[in-house]
C-alpha positions as CSV (number, residue, x, y, z in Angstrom):
1,M,9.9,-56.4,4.6
2,N,10.7,-54.7,7.8
3,L,13.7,-55.4,10.5
4,S,12.8,-53.8,13.8
5,I,16.1,-52.6,15.5
6,S,15.3,-52.2,19.5
7,P,16.7,-49.4,21.0
8,W,19.3,-52.0,23.4
9,P,22.7,-53.0,21.7
10,P,22.2,-54.8,18.4
11,T,22.3,-58.5,17.4
12,R,24.5,-60.3,16.0
13,L,22.1,-60.8,13.1
14,G,21.6,-57.3,12.9
15,I,25.2,-56.4,12.5
16,L,25.3,-59.0,9.8
17,F,22.7,-56.8,7.7
18,L,24.1,-53.7,8.5
19,A,27.6,-55.1,7.2
20,T,26.2,-56.3,4.0
21,G,24.4,-53.1,3.1
22,L,27.7,-51.0,3.7
23,S,29.4,-53.2,1.9
24,A,26.7,-52.9,-1.5
25,C,27.0,-49.1,-1.2
26,A,28.1,-47.7,-4.3
27,S,29.6,-44.0,-4.6
28,L,28.2,-41.3,-7.1
29,P,30.1,-42.0,-9.7
30,Q,32.4,-38.8,-10.4
31,D,31.6,-36.2,-13.5
32,R,28.0,-38.4,-14.2
33,G,29.8,-40.8,-16.1
34,F,30.9,-37.9,-18.9
35,S,34.1,-39.1,-18.7
36,Q,33.4,-42.2,-19.7
37,V,31.4,-41.6,-22.7
38,Q,34.2,-39.1,-23.6
39,S,36.2,-42.4,-23.9
40,Q,33.7,-44.5,-26.0
41,L,33.8,-41.1,-28.6
42,Q,37.4,-41.6,-28.9
43,A,37.7,-45.2,-29.5
44,R,35.6,-44.3,-32.5
45,G,37.3,-41.5,-33.8
46,Y,36.0,-38.5,-32.1
47,A,37.9,-35.5,-30.7
48,D,37.9,-35.1,-26.9
49,V,36.1,-32.0,-26.1
50,A,35.1,-30.3,-22.4
51,Q,32.2,-31.2,-20.9
52,P,28.8,-29.1,-23.0
53,G,27.6,-25.9,-21.0
54,S,30.9,-24.7,-19.3
55,E,32.9,-21.8,-19.4
56,P,35.8,-23.2,-20.8
57,A,33.4,-25.2,-23.8
58,D,32.4,-21.9,-24.5
59,Q,35.5,-20.3,-24.8
60,L,37.1,-23.0,-27.0
61,A,34.1,-23.0,-29.2
62,D,34.8,-19.3,-29.7
63,E,38.4,-19.9,-30.1
64,I,37.5,-22.3,-33.0
65,L,35.0,-20.4,-34.4
66,A,37.5,-17.3,-34.6
67,K,40.5,-18.9,-36.3
68,G,39.2,-19.1,-39.9
69,P,37.0,-20.6,-41.8
70,L,35.6,-23.9,-39.9
71,S,36.3,-27.7,-41.1
72,A,34.1,-30.1,-41.1
73,D,35.9,-31.6,-37.9
74,D,36.1,-28.1,-36.5
75,A,31.9,-27.6,-36.9
76,V,31.5,-30.9,-35.4
77,R,33.9,-29.8,-31.9
78,V,31.9,-26.8,-31.9
79,A,28.6,-28.5,-32.1
80,L,29.5,-30.7,-29.1
81,L,30.7,-27.8,-27.6
82,R,27.5,-25.5,-27.5
83,N,24.4,-27.7,-28.7
84,P,21.3,-27.3,-26.9
85,T,19.9,-30.8,-27.6
86,L,23.8,-32.7,-26.8
87,R,23.2,-30.7,-23.1
88,I,19.9,-32.0,-22.8
89,T,21.4,-35.4,-23.5
90,Y,24.0,-34.7,-21.1
91,A,21.9,-33.6,-18.5
92,R,20.1,-37.2,-18.6
93,L,22.8,-38.8,-17.4
94,G,22.7,-37.2,-13.6
95,F,19.2,-39.0,-13.3
96,S,20.8,-42.5,-14.0
97,A,24.1,-41.5,-11.7
98,A,21.8,-40.6,-9.2
99,D,19.8,-44.0,-10.0
100,V,22.7,-45.9,-9.0
101,Y,23.7,-43.8,-6.0
102,D,20.4,-44.5,-4.3
103,A,20.3,-48.2,-6.0
104,G,23.4,-48.8,-3.6
105,R,22.2,-48.1,-0.8
106,L,19.7,-49.0,1.8
107,S,16.3,-46.9,2.8
108,N,16.7,-44.5,6.2
109,P,15.4,-46.2,9.0
110,V,12.0,-45.2,10.2
111,L,11.2,-44.5,13.9
112,S,8.1,-44.8,15.0
113,G,6.7,-44.5,18.7
114,S,3.2,-43.9,20.4
115,V,1.6,-43.0,23.7
116,L,-1.8,-44.6,24.9
117,F,-3.5,-42.4,27.9
118,A,-5.1,-44.4,30.3
119,S,-9.0,-43.3,31.5
120,G,-9.2,-41.8,35.0
121,S,-5.4,-42.7,35.8
122,D,-1.7,-40.8,35.1
123,V,-0.2,-43.7,33.9
124,N,0.2,-44.2,30.4
125,R,1.5,-46.4,28.2
126,Y,4.2,-46.3,25.5
127,D,5.0,-48.3,22.6
128,Y,8.6,-47.3,20.6
129,G,10.8,-49.3,17.8
130,L,13.4,-48.4,15.0
131,S,12.3,-50.2,11.9
132,Q,14.4,-50.6,8.8
133,N,13.5,-52.1,5.2
134,F,14.8,-55.7,5.0
135,L,13.3,-56.3,1.8
136,G,15.7,-53.5,0.2
137,L,18.2,-55.1,2.5
138,L,18.0,-58.6,0.4
139,L,17.8,-57.0,-3.0
140,L,20.5,-54.7,-2.6
141,P,23.0,-56.3,-4.3
142,A,20.6,-56.8,-7.1
143,R,19.5,-53.3,-7.1
144,S,22.5,-52.2,-7.4
145,R,23.8,-54.5,-10.1
146,L,20.9,-53.9,-12.4
147,A,21.1,-49.9,-11.8
148,K,25.0,-49.7,-12.8
149,A,24.6,-51.7,-15.6
150,E,21.7,-48.9,-16.7
151,F,24.1,-46.3,-16.1
152,E,26.6,-48.1,-18.6
153,R,23.4,-48.3,-21.2
154,T,22.5,-44.4,-20.4
155,Q,26.2,-43.4,-21.3
156,E,25.9,-45.7,-24.6
157,E,23.0,-44.0,-25.4
158,A,24.3,-40.4,-24.7
159,G,27.5,-41.5,-27.4
160,A,24.8,-42.4,-30.0
161,A,23.5,-39.2,-29.2
162,V,26.6,-37.6,-29.9
163,I,27.3,-39.6,-33.1
164,D,23.9,-38.8,-34.3
165,L,24.8,-35.2,-33.8
166,S,28.4,-35.5,-35.2
167,G,26.5,-36.8,-38.6
168,E,23.6,-34.0,-38.7
169,V,26.2,-31.6,-38.5
170,Q,28.4,-33.2,-41.5
171,I,25.6,-33.4,-43.4
172,G,24.5,-29.7,-42.7
173,Y,28.1,-28.5,-43.3
174,Q,28.9,-30.1,-46.8
175,R,25.3,-28.6,-47.9
176,L,26.2,-25.1,-46.5
177,V,29.2,-25.5,-48.6
178,G,27.6,-27.0,-51.6
179,A,25.5,-23.9,-51.4
180,I,27.9,-21.2,-51.5
181,Q,29.3,-22.7,-54.2
182,I,26.7,-23.5,-56.4
183,Q,25.7,-19.6,-55.6
184,R,29.1,-18.6,-56.8
185,M,28.5,-20.8,-60.1
186,R,25.1,-19.2,-60.6
187,E,26.5,-15.8,-60.0
188,A,29.0,-16.7,-62.7
189,V,26.2,-18.1,-65.5
190,A,24.3,-14.6,-64.5
191,D,26.9,-12.4,-65.5
192,A,27.4,-14.2,-68.4
193,A,23.6,-14.3,-69.5
194,D,23.8,-10.5,-68.8
195,A,26.6,-10.1,-71.0
196,S,25.0,-11.8,-73.6
197,A,21.9,-9.8,-73.5
198,Q,24.1,-6.2,-73.4
199,L,25.8,-7.6,-76.7
200,A,22.5,-8.6,-78.1
201,Q,20.7,-5.3,-77.2
202,R,23.8,-3.7,-79.4
203,F,23.5,-6.1,-82.2
204,Y,19.8,-5.3,-82.3
205,D,20.2,-1.4,-81.9
206,A,22.5,-1.6,-85.0
207,G,19.7,-3.7,-86.9
208,N,22.5,-6.8,-86.9
209,I,19.3,-9.5,-85.2
210,P,15.9,-9.4,-84.9
211,E,13.9,-8.8,-82.3
212,L,13.2,-12.5,-81.3
213,E,17.1,-12.8,-80.7
214,L,17.1,-10.2,-78.6
215,E,14.1,-11.6,-76.3
216,L,15.8,-14.5,-75.8
217,N,18.9,-12.8,-74.7
218,H,16.7,-11.0,-72.1
219,G,14.8,-14.4,-71.0
220,E,17.7,-16.1,-70.3
221,A,19.3,-13.3,-68.4
222,G,16.1,-12.8,-66.3
223,Q,16.1,-16.9,-65.4
224,A,19.7,-16.5,-64.8
225,Q,19.1,-13.8,-62.3
226,A,16.4,-15.7,-60.7
227,D,18.3,-18.9,-60.5
228,V,21.0,-16.6,-58.6
229,V,18.2,-15.6,-55.9
230,A,17.3,-19.1,-55.3
231,A,20.9,-20.2,-55.0
232,R,21.4,-17.4,-52.5
233,N,18.4,-18.6,-50.7
234,D,19.3,-22.2,-50.4
235,A,22.7,-20.8,-48.7
236,L,21.4,-18.6,-46.3
237,A,18.9,-21.7,-45.6
238,A,21.8,-24.0,-45.2
239,R,24.1,-21.5,-43.1
240,A,20.7,-21.1,-40.4
241,E,20.3,-24.7,-40.3
242,L,24.1,-25.5,-39.5
243,G,23.9,-22.6,-37.2
244,R,21.4,-24.4,-35.3
245,L,23.0,-27.4,-35.2
246,L,26.1,-25.6,-33.9
247,G,24.3,-23.8,-31.2
248,L,24.5,-20.3,-32.4
249,P,22.6,-17.5,-32.1
250,A,21.0,-16.0,-35.5
251,D,22.5,-12.9,-34.7
252,R,25.6,-14.5,-34.7
253,S,27.6,-13.9,-38.2
254,D,31.2,-14.3,-37.1
255,W,32.1,-17.7,-38.8
256,Q,32.8,-18.8,-42.0
257,V,33.0,-21.9,-44.3
258,P,35.1,-22.7,-47.0
259,E,33.8,-21.6,-50.8
260,R,34.4,-25.2,-52.2
261,L,33.8,-28.9,-51.1
262,P,36.7,-31.2,-51.7
263,A,37.0,-34.2,-54.3
264,P,35.8,-37.5,-53.3
265,P,38.3,-39.9,-52.3
266,A,39.7,-42.6,-54.8
267,Q,37.6,-45.6,-53.0
268,E,35.6,-46.4,-50.0
269,T,35.4,-49.4,-47.5
270,S,33.9,-52.1,-48.2
271,L,30.2,-53.2,-47.1
272,P,31.2,-56.2,-45.0
273,Q,33.7,-54.4,-43.1
274,L,31.2,-51.4,-42.4
275,Q,28.9,-53.8,-41.6
276,A,31.1,-55.1,-38.9
277,L,32.6,-51.9,-37.7
278,A,28.6,-51.3,-36.7
279,R,27.8,-54.7,-35.0
280,E,31.2,-54.3,-33.1
281,G,30.8,-50.5,-32.6
282,R,27.5,-48.8,-32.7
283,L,26.8,-47.7,-29.4
284,D,22.9,-47.5,-29.8
285,L,23.2,-51.3,-30.5
286,L,25.1,-52.1,-27.8
287,A,22.9,-49.9,-25.5
288,K,19.9,-52.2,-26.9
289,R,22.0,-55.4,-26.5
290,R,22.7,-54.2,-22.7
291,E,18.8,-53.4,-22.2
292,V,18.2,-57.0,-23.4
293,A,20.6,-58.4,-20.8
294,L,19.0,-56.0,-18.4
295,Q,15.4,-57.3,-18.9
296,E,16.6,-61.1,-18.8
297,D,18.3,-60.3,-15.1
298,A,14.9,-58.8,-13.7
299,L,12.6,-61.3,-15.2
300,G,15.0,-64.0,-13.3
301,L,14.6,-61.6,-9.9
302,T,11.1,-61.2,-10.4
303,R,10.6,-65.1,-10.9
304,S,12.3,-65.8,-7.7
305,Y,10.6,-63.2,-5.5
306,R,7.2,-63.4,-6.8
307,L,5.6,-64.8,-3.8
308,L,7.6,-62.4,-1.3
309,G,5.3,-59.7,0.1
310,D,5.7,-57.3,2.6
311,V,7.1,-59.2,5.4
312,E,8.4,-57.1,8.9
313,L,10.2,-58.8,11.0
314,G,12.0,-57.2,14.4
315,V,11.6,-56.5,17.5
316,Q,9.2,-54.0,19.4
317,G,9.4,-52.6,23.0
318,E,7.0,-50.9,25.7
319,R,6.5,-49.9,28.9
320,D,2.9,-50.7,30.3
321,T,0.8,-48.7,32.9
322,D,2.2,-50.8,36.2
323,G,5.7,-49.3,34.8
324,A,7.2,-52.8,33.8
325,H,9.3,-52.8,30.2
326,L,8.2,-55.5,27.9
327,L,10.6,-56.4,24.7
328,G,9.6,-59.3,22.3
329,P,9.9,-60.4,18.4
330,S,7.4,-59.2,16.0
331,L,6.7,-60.9,12.5
332,S,3.8,-60.0,10.3
333,L,3.6,-61.7,6.7
334,Q,1.5,-60.7,3.7
335,L,0.4,-64.4,2.6
336,P,0.2,-64.8,-1.3
337,L,-3.5,-65.8,-1.5
338,F,-4.8,-64.0,-4.3
339,N,-2.0,-62.5,-6.0
340,Q,1.3,-64.9,-6.6
341,G,3.1,-62.4,-8.9
342,R,2.1,-63.8,-12.0
343,G,1.3,-60.2,-13.2
344,A,4.4,-59.0,-12.5
345,V,6.2,-62.1,-14.4
346,L,4.0,-61.4,-17.8
347,R,4.9,-57.9,-17.4
348,A,8.8,-58.6,-17.2
349,Q,8.4,-61.1,-20.0
350,A,6.8,-58.8,-22.1
351,R,9.3,-56.0,-21.6
352,L,12.3,-58.5,-22.6
353,E,10.3,-59.7,-25.8
354,L,9.7,-56.1,-26.6
355,S,13.5,-55.2,-26.1
356,R,14.7,-58.6,-28.1
357,A,12.1,-57.1,-30.9
358,E,13.6,-53.9,-31.1
359,L,16.9,-54.8,-30.8
360,G,16.1,-56.9,-34.0
361,R,14.7,-54.1,-35.7
362,M,17.3,-51.8,-34.9
363,E,20.3,-54.7,-36.6
364,V,18.3,-55.2,-39.6
365,E,17.3,-50.8,-40.0
366,T,21.6,-50.6,-39.7
367,S,22.2,-52.9,-42.1
368,Q,19.9,-51.3,-44.2
369,S,21.1,-48.0,-43.6
370,I,24.6,-48.8,-44.6
371,Q,24.1,-50.7,-47.7
372,L,21.6,-47.7,-49.0
373,A,24.3,-45.3,-47.9
374,L,27.4,-46.9,-49.4
375,I,25.4,-47.1,-52.8
376,R,24.8,-43.6,-52.5
377,V,28.3,-42.6,-52.0
378,T,29.8,-45.1,-54.8
379,A,27.1,-44.0,-57.1
380,S,28.0,-40.1,-56.5
381,R,31.8,-40.6,-56.6
382,E,31.5,-42.8,-60.0
383,L,29.2,-40.0,-61.5
384,A,32.1,-37.5,-60.1
385,K,34.6,-39.2,-61.6
386,R,32.9,-39.2,-65.3
387,Y,32.4,-35.6,-64.6
388,T,35.9,-34.8,-64.4
389,D,37.1,-37.5,-66.8
390,E,34.8,-36.7,-69.4
391,Y,31.9,-34.2,-69.5
392,I,34.0,-31.1,-67.9
393,P,37.0,-31.4,-70.3
394,L,34.7,-31.7,-73.4
395,R,33.1,-28.9,-72.1
396,E,36.3,-26.9,-72.1
397,R,37.4,-28.2,-75.4
398,I,33.7,-27.1,-76.9
399,V,34.2,-23.8,-75.5
400,K,38.1,-23.7,-77.0
401,H,36.9,-24.6,-80.3
402,T,34.3,-22.2,-80.0
403,Q,36.8,-19.7,-79.0
404,Q,38.9,-20.3,-82.3
405,R,35.5,-19.9,-84.8
406,T,35.0,-17.1,-83.5
407,N,38.1,-15.3,-83.6
408,F,38.7,-16.5,-87.3
409,M,34.9,-14.6,-87.6
410,L,33.4,-18.4,-88.5
411,G,31.1,-17.7,-85.9
412,G,29.5,-15.4,-83.5
413,P,29.8,-13.9,-80.1
414,F,26.3,-15.8,-79.0
415,E,28.0,-18.9,-80.0
416,L,30.5,-18.5,-77.4
417,I,28.7,-17.2,-74.6
418,R,26.3,-20.1,-74.8
419,A,29.2,-22.3,-74.8
420,R,30.6,-20.6,-72.1
421,Q,27.4,-20.8,-70.1
422,Q,26.9,-24.5,-71.1
423,E,30.3,-25.0,-69.5
424,Y,29.2,-23.3,-66.1
425,D,25.8,-25.5,-66.1
426,T,28.3,-28.2,-66.5
427,Y,30.4,-27.4,-63.4
428,Q,27.4,-26.3,-61.3
429,K,26.2,-30.0,-61.9
430,Y,29.6,-31.3,-60.8
431,I,29.3,-29.3,-57.3
432,E,25.8,-31.0,-56.6
433,I,27.1,-34.3,-57.3
434,V,29.7,-33.9,-55.1
435,R,27.7,-32.2,-52.6
436,D,25.4,-35.5,-52.7
437,Y,28.5,-37.5,-52.2
438,W,29.6,-35.7,-49.0
439,V,26.1,-35.6,-47.6
440,A,25.7,-39.4,-48.3
441,R,28.9,-40.0,-46.7
442,A,27.9,-38.5,-43.6
443,E,25.1,-40.7,-43.5
444,L,27.0,-43.5,-44.2
445,E,28.8,-42.6,-41.3
446,R,26.1,-42.2,-38.7
447,A,24.7,-45.4,-39.9
448,V,28.0,-47.1,-39.1
449,G,28.4,-45.2,-35.7
450,M,31.8,-44.3,-36.2
451,R,34.3,-42.2,-37.9
452,L,35.4,-44.2,-41.3
453,P,38.7,-45.3,-42.5
454,G,40.4,-43.6,-45.1
455,D,38.2,-40.6,-44.9
456,A,40.5,-37.5,-45.9
457,P,40.2,-36.4,-49.0
458,T,42.3,-36.8,-52.1
459,G,42.1,-33.2,-54.0
460,T,39.6,-30.6,-55.0
461,P,37.1,-30.3,-57.3
462,P,37.3,-27.8,-60.6
463,T,36.6,-24.5,-59.7
464,T,34.7,-21.6,-61.4
465,P,36.4,-20.8,-64.4
466,P,38.8,-17.7,-64.3
467,T,37.6,-16.4,-67.7
468,Q,34.2,-14.6,-67.7
469,P,32.2,-13.9,-71.0
470,S,32.3,-10.3,-71.6
471,P,30.3,-8.3,-74.6
472,A,33.7,-7.9,-76.3
473,A,34.0,-11.2,-77.3
474,G,33.5,-12.0,-80.6
475,G,34.2,-8.1,-81.6
476,Q,31.6,-5.0,-81.3
477,P,28.2,-4.8,-83.4
């Protein structure tokens, strides 16, 4: 619908339309909605950081990297400052902010004119007019409302992307720390196996053991060295993956992580509490619920205006060939004879049904992912506790008794070295369980959509035993 405005003083109706349009105008959202995203993240336990891609953000990231071994929270902060994918997510806020600005404003008026040349005469005919889209003025409040709601939905999606990235970073961080600790343990096992092989060689040279025993010791030493290589490769791959998430180039090596994982806490948050936290605060669910509300609003508007086509209403002026000025109203209507807008209504209904179905799927998947992650967290924590309470002390007692037998010449040195190797293997299994626990806990946090209550560690796991087996542990051949 177009309203033609003549170059003469506007009518009262024109003044009313203009005032209505100006009152619905929306200003450009400040910082493209970034501050609102930060507020949402703060409410969910995540640190406030500078806007990614800016010079202060890069400086802050460098300061965090330079201060020493990164904690898990430090790694998340660096990723929020430097991750390229997150910058893409924030950049999309600009599109939605621009939509809010455009939706709150009328389209620019159109100035039209024409000249009709009279045949065989010097007197020509002139037509002129100034038109403004009237349908846009009629729908301006609704368009502005929908655009603002869509902008809020985009902000919630951006916040959800930040939380998802935080979970990925924490998973990568725990895997890297666990890989480093496992590498250290495999190196200790390899040292023990190498010591056993050297001792076996001296015993064999002295004629005290058969060749089979010698080959068995050399085979164990070779396998232990192969395990070290595999563990080192795993650590390098985990470091590369975490570096990618942090937004760091491959040639940047001025950052480190600790060499030990913290022990699991004593207890976990209950499943009903976690489910309630996710239902109330998970940003992607909130964004999808807002999308459903938007589709409901859009369906109502489509139904209300489905019969309204293009309508041009206004005033047209012209100067005729005899020099007279003509002025009068004009009206053109698009009659809904062949298309009554039923297709548009059907599309709006389908979009609403699709959004509702996607919301239902997300709610089910969220509930199931929380339950599965909590099962893994609980199982890993209980198994780690059994290792600290039973299996590791048992291996330590076995080594102690074997050492006593060796001291009293009741057992051989190879028995002591193998007992020590088995003790190290138990330590490595414990480290793997603790790593799996923290990975599962990061997955649980990502499923809930916010920081978990009481996530501070309660202690540290056992470390590599300080004593190393040596060829002289059981005496010389």
